[in-house]
C-alpha positions in Angstrom: 13.4 91.3 -30.0 12.4 92.5 -33.4 15.3 94.6 -34.4 18.8 95.7 -33.5 17.6 98.9 -31.9 15.5 97.0 -29.4 18.4 94.8 -28.5 20.7 97.7 -28.0 18.1 99.6 -26.0 17.6 96.7 -23.6 21.4 96.4 -23.1 21.6 100.2 -22.4 18.8 100.1 -19.8 20.1 97.0 -18.1 23.5 98.7 -17.8 22.0 101.9 -16.4 19.8 99.8 -14.0 22.7 99.2 -11.7 23.5 102.0 -9.2 27.2 101.5 -9.5 27.2 101.7 -13.3 24.9 104.7 -13.2 27.3 106.5 -10.8 30.3 105.6 -13.0 28.6 107.0 -16.1 27.6 110.2 -14.2 31.1 110.7 -13.0 32.5 110.2 -16.5 30.1 112.8 -17.8 31.2 115.2 -15.1 34.9 114.7 -15.4 35.4 113.7 -19.0 38.0 111.0 -19.6 39.2 109.1 -16.5 41.6 106.2 -15.9 40.8 103.2 -13.8 43.2 104.7 -11.2 41.1 107.8 -11.1 38.2 105.8 -9.6 40.3 104.6 -6.6 38.9 106.1 -3.5 35.6 107.1 -5.2 34.0 103.7 -4.6 34.2 100.9 -2.2 34.1 98.3 -5.0 37.1 96.1 -5.7 39.1 96.5 -8.9 37.7 93.3 -10.4 34.1 94.5 -9.6 34.9 97.8 -11.2 36.3 96.0 -14.3 33.0 94.0 -14.5 31.0 97.3 -14.5 33.3 98.9 -17.1 32.8 95.9 -19.3 29.0 96.1 -19.1 29.0 99.8 -19.8 31.4 99.3 -22.8 29.3 96.4 -24.2 26.2 98.7 -24.0 28.3 101.3 -25.9 27.8 103.8 -23.0 31.5 104.3 -22.6 34.5 104.2 -24.8 37.6 102.6 -23.5 41.1 103.1 -24.8 44.4 101.6 -23.7 47.6 103.6 -23.4 50.5 101.6 -22.2 49.4 99.7 -19.1 46.5 102.1 -18.4 42.9 102.1 -19.5 41.0 105.3 -20.0 37.2 105.7 -20.2 34.9 108.4 -21.3 31.1 108.5 -21.7 29.7 107.9 -25.1 27.3 110.8 -25.3 26.0 109.8 -28.7 24.7 106.4 -27.5 23.4 108.0 -24.3 21.4 110.6 -26.2 20.1 108.1 -28.7 18.6 105.8 -26.1 18.0 108.3 -23.2 17.5 111.7 -24.7 18.2 114.6 -22.3 19.9 112.2 -19.8 22.5 114.9 -19.0 19.9 117.5 -18.2 17.6 115.2 -16.2 20.3 113.3 -14.3 22.7 116.2 -13.5 26.2 115.6 -12.2 27.8 118.0 -9.8 29.2 119.8 -12.8 25.9 120.7 -14.5 23.6 121.2 -11.5 
């Protein structure tokens, strides 16, 4: 890779290439900030599998994660998303913006 932008772009596209991570990101765009517990019942994935996907999305800077007490909260990083995938929200609508 020639520069940092290219490395970050590859990380973003790899993260979005997985259907589970794509769905997580779309749900975060739709709902705003969610805790790990908010995802219970919305997927058939185990908690360790979900943690794996959160970590990849966070490493790609597609989500921001904050800890409050024992709970983790996530929200979509719209700035990163728009930098690497302009108009993602318009072309990949969630239930909220259809």
